[in-house]
C-alpha atoms as one frame of an Amber mdcrd trajectory, in Angstrom:
protein
  12.871   8.936 -81.104   9.796   7.788 -79.790   8.707   4.351 -78.559   5.806
   3.131 -76.740   7.033   0.463 -73.693   5.428  -1.913 -71.125   5.374  -0.499
 -67.951   5.994  -3.331 -65.626   4.083  -5.435 -63.243   0.760  -3.173 -64.894
  -1.042  -3.641 -68.433   0.007   0.320 -69.496   1.596   1.817 -71.918   3.854
   4.899 -71.701   5.649   6.816 -74.187   9.992   7.380 -73.940  12.142   9.130
 -76.210  14.934   7.022 -76.789  17.315  10.801 -77.558  15.403  11.417 -73.677
  15.892  10.167 -69.884  13.833   7.387 -69.680  11.768   6.585 -66.407  13.110
   3.726 -64.636  13.201   1.615 -62.137  12.596   3.470 -58.937   9.850   5.067
 -61.034   7.836   1.364 -60.765   8.350   0.906 -56.537   7.623   3.847 -55.652
   3.647   3.817 -56.571   3.981   0.476 -55.260   5.174   1.771 -51.362   2.619
   4.599 -51.368  -0.274   3.552 -49.255  -3.415   5.043 -50.718  -6.716   5.270
 -47.867 -10.375   5.804 -48.926  -9.429   9.855 -46.801  -7.552  10.657 -50.637
  -8.488  13.253 -52.917  -5.957  14.603 -54.177  -2.388  13.948 -55.424  -0.124
  15.384 -56.756   3.450  13.877 -58.456   5.846  16.101 -58.480   8.722  15.763
 -61.404   6.289  13.579 -63.187   8.566  12.721 -65.623   6.495  11.206 -68.192
   4.193  10.342 -65.691   4.968   6.938 -64.990   3.526   7.472 -61.039   0.315
   9.616 -61.970   0.009   6.429 -64.331   0.522   3.274 -62.476  -1.635   5.318
 -58.867  -4.080   5.838 -60.335  -4.352   1.882 -60.505  -4.495   1.812 -57.210
  -7.498   5.096 -56.738  -9.404   7.295 -57.917  -8.269   9.556 -56.645  -7.331
  12.735 -58.674  -3.921  13.017 -59.965  -2.051  16.262 -60.808   1.411  15.344
 -62.397   4.133  18.633 -62.944   6.825  18.735 -65.413   9.364  21.109 -65.838
  10.019  20.261 -69.557   8.400  21.015 -72.093   9.181  17.710 -74.519   8.769
  15.453 -71.630   5.628  16.875 -70.847   3.970  15.962 -74.188   4.745  12.306
 -73.928   3.273  12.244 -70.280   0.053  14.250 -71.765   0.230  11.114 -75.369
   0.567   8.336 -72.565  -2.147  10.414 -70.366  -4.329   9.321 -73.500  -3.219
   6.366 -75.250  -4.444   5.074 -71.403  -7.183   6.470 -70.990  -7.140   8.514
 -68.199  -7.316  11.786 -69.711 -10.751  12.458 -66.749  -8.630  10.959 -63.426
  -4.679  12.320 -64.630  -3.692  16.044 -65.513  -0.327  17.449 -66.700   0.748
  20.444 -65.546   3.811  21.714 -67.990   5.172  23.934 -64.400   8.352  24.319
 -62.937   7.248  22.720 -58.971   8.736  25.376 -57.947   5.855  28.227 -59.218
   3.455  25.682 -57.730   1.436  28.849 -55.623   0.400  29.899 -58.731  -1.560
  26.530 -59.480  -3.479  25.856 -56.080  -3.530  26.779 -52.466  -2.432  26.284
 -49.930  -3.132  22.540 -47.922  -3.741  21.296 -51.421  -3.246  17.913 -51.525
  -3.987  14.818 -49.283  -0.729  12.668 -51.030   1.866  13.812 -52.468   4.600
  11.859 -54.225   8.294  12.720 -56.133  11.020  10.834 -58.182  13.605  14.516
 -58.370  16.275  15.112 -59.495  18.910  13.251 -57.351  22.651  14.887 -57.516
  23.907  18.357 -56.515  25.325  20.447 -58.843  29.031  21.756 -57.914  31.792
  23.198 -59.769  32.997  20.367 -61.053  30.142  18.604 -61.643  30.719  15.878
 -64.337  26.698  16.514 -66.772  24.879  14.501 -69.363  25.778  16.805 -72.589
  21.924  16.475 -73.286  20.172  18.912 -71.400  17.257  16.953 -70.645  18.313
  14.385 -69.398  20.589  16.820 -67.527  18.035  18.565 -65.845  15.802  14.963
 -65.241  19.116  13.776 -62.943  20.649  17.223 -61.270  19.752  20.167 -59.022
  19.697  22.251 -61.706  16.239  23.895 -61.421  15.201  22.700 -58.037  17.254
  21.628 -54.959  16.077  19.170 -52.482  15.423  22.344 -49.520  13.290  24.053
 -52.677  11.407  20.976 -53.361  10.567  20.857 -48.857   9.491  23.350 -49.587
   6.581  23.373 -51.822   5.855  20.131 -50.296   5.091  21.690 -47.421   2.737
  24.738 -48.788   1.048  22.543 -50.790   0.545  19.235 -48.309  -2.780  19.199
 -46.085  -1.985  18.519 -42.591  -1.035  14.497 -41.908  -1.075  14.922 -45.368
   1.422  12.499 -46.748   4.777  12.081 -48.495   6.269  10.052 -50.039   9.834
  10.172 -51.707  12.540   8.034 -53.359  16.005   9.089 -52.382  20.006   8.703
 -52.652  21.084   6.961 -49.971  24.362   8.745 -49.861  21.681  12.126 -48.677
  20.151  10.409 -46.478  21.479  12.473 -43.775  20.366  16.038 -45.301  16.838
  14.414 -46.322  16.006  13.789 -42.814  17.189  16.945 -42.302  15.360  18.755
 -44.048  12.782  17.227 -43.296  11.972  18.149 -40.038  12.727  21.754 -40.764
   9.894  21.144 -42.777   7.450  19.282 -40.520   8.680  16.258 -42.181   8.263
  13.837 -39.950   9.142  10.913 -41.617   7.084   7.185 -40.994   8.507   4.357
 -43.458  12.005   4.279 -44.706  13.117   1.104 -47.027  15.873   0.742 -48.505
  16.099  -0.221 -52.441  19.781  -2.477 -53.050  21.044  -4.378 -56.496  20.880
  -7.002 -54.451  22.309  -9.334 -51.581  25.537  -8.781 -50.305  25.447  -5.047
 -52.512  25.946  -1.759 -49.949  22.186   0.382 -50.891  22.712   2.946 -53.797
  18.614   4.537 -52.952  16.238   4.708 -50.322  12.019   5.469 -51.077  11.023
   7.670 -47.187   7.180   8.227 -46.473   6.628  11.138 -44.036   3.641  12.700
 -42.476   3.221  16.693 -42.342   3.260  17.925 -38.803   2.517  14.026 -37.604
   3.478  11.838 -34.203   7.230  10.304 -34.573   8.361   7.306 -34.967  10.062
   6.061 -38.244   9.444   2.415 -38.866  12.995   0.870 -41.077  10.523  -2.253
 -43.398  12.831  -4.611 -45.124  15.120  -3.764 -48.456  14.202  -4.226 -51.550
  16.454  -6.043 -53.777  15.786  -4.835 -57.507  17.214  -8.762 -58.813  14.704
 -10.196 -57.522  11.526  -7.656 -58.344  12.792  -7.788 -62.225  12.973 -11.806
 -61.612  10.056 -12.130 -60.446
């Protein structure tokens, strides 16, 4: 069933479907983590879902924002959300496979790229959701982490910024692949459910061909964010 919900900490609203994968808190936290300067003219959000990240970023910048979503059912919700919030002139949603974006954009096009990607690798014995739409949002069925970073390297301008949220258990792999694709980690922030529990998620900022130098920021505790 399609519903219209508020987006936390904003005046924006978003269409969701209770049968599909609804956007999560990290899709609200990531735009807060993103630093958009006045020189930023073009932003790309990969795996955009129903467009929470483009919508929230539109409150921080006048830059043109593109969102890419593979699944038509979720893409349709994103289009409706953009229209409802009167953001059509700033936000453009594309129904496409991230791996095919070379057919849509030239290299070195974007000043800033964001992504809340599928978190889980596919193994022979992987337990996947029987709902195909939810499964694609959570598992690397159609897009691996390496494929994601490879297209990011192509699309991002030199010294452009890349922001991602991912599972803490995959941090070592993320750092290894960032280095492989010349995306130099600049800021790292861990997300905890609450004080005393281990981190499940982290957010990272990287710069294409940037200078070496990583800052670890103060941790985020989800229960504190929810209760603000």
